[in-house]
C-alpha positions in Angstrom: 6.6 7.2 -10.4 6.7 4.2 -8.1 4.5 1.3 -8.8 2.5 0.1 -5.9 0.8 -3.3 -5.9 -2.6 -4.2 -4.5 -3.8 -7.7 -3.5 -6.9 -9.4 -2.1 -9.8 -7.1 -1.3 -7.6 -4.1 -1.8 -6.9 -5.1 -5.4 -10.5 -6.0 -6.0 -11.4 -2.4 -5.2 -8.4 -0.4 -6.6 -7.1 -2.7 -9.4 -3.8 -4.6 -9.4 -1.6 -1.6 -9.1 -1.3 2.1 -8.7 1.5 4.7 -8.9 2.8 7.3 -6.5 5.7 9.7 -6.9 8.0 9.0 -3.9 11.0 11.1 -3.0 14.4 9.4 -3.3 14.8 9.3 0.4 11.5 7.4 0.7 8.5 7.7 2.9 7.1 5.7 5.8 4.4 3.2 4.9 2.0 5.3 7.0 2.5 8.3 4.7 2.2 6.3 1.5 -1.1 4.8 2.7 -2.4 8.3 3.6 -1.4 9.8 0.3 -3.1 7.0 -1.6 -6.2 7.2 0.6 -6.5 10.9 -0.1 -7.1 10.3 -3.8 -10.7 9.2 -3.4 -13.3 7.5 -1.2 -12.7 4.1 -2.8 -9.0 4.2 -2.1 -9.7 5.4 1.5 -12.2 2.7 2.1 -9.8 0.0 0.8 -6.6 1.2 2.4 -7.7 2.5 5.8 -9.2 -0.8 7.0 -7.5 -2.3 10.1 -7.0 -5.6 8.3 -4.9 -4.2 5.4 -1.2 -4.8 5.7 1.8 -3.5 3.8 4.9 -5.2 2.5 8.2 -3.7 1.2 10.4 -6.0 -0.9 8.1 -9.0 0.0 8.5 -8.5 3.8 5.4 -7.6 5.8 6.3 -4.3 7.6 4.8 -1.9 10.1 3.6 1.6 9.5 6.9 3.2 10.4 8.9 1.2 7.8 10.6 3.3 5.2 9.8 2.5 1.5 11.9 3.9 -1.3 11.1 4.3 -5.0 13.3 1.4 -6.1 11.5 -1.1 -3.7 8.4 -3.2 -4.3 5.6 -1.8 -2.2 2.3 -3.7 -1.8 -0.9 -3.4 0.2 -3.0 -6.5 0.8 -5.9 -7.6 3.0 -5.5 -10.4 5.4 -6.9 -13.7 4.1 -8.9 -16.1 6.1 -8.0 -19.7 5.6 -9.7 -23.0 6.2 
């Protein structure tokens, strides 16, 4: 199982991390987001917001980026600063 980290408002709703079984060849971030969101309404509400971004190995990536089980995958909400 691949560990997936959650930060910001996403982490507040889902906790600091989750797990997902990824195939060795990986999946696009879009598919990982969809699989996690299918678990329940809370996950869907947290992950399907337009202000939630993803990173793979500490690099912010787009929805088509491929993530593999040996990589760090995280979802986080954008923060407003002052």
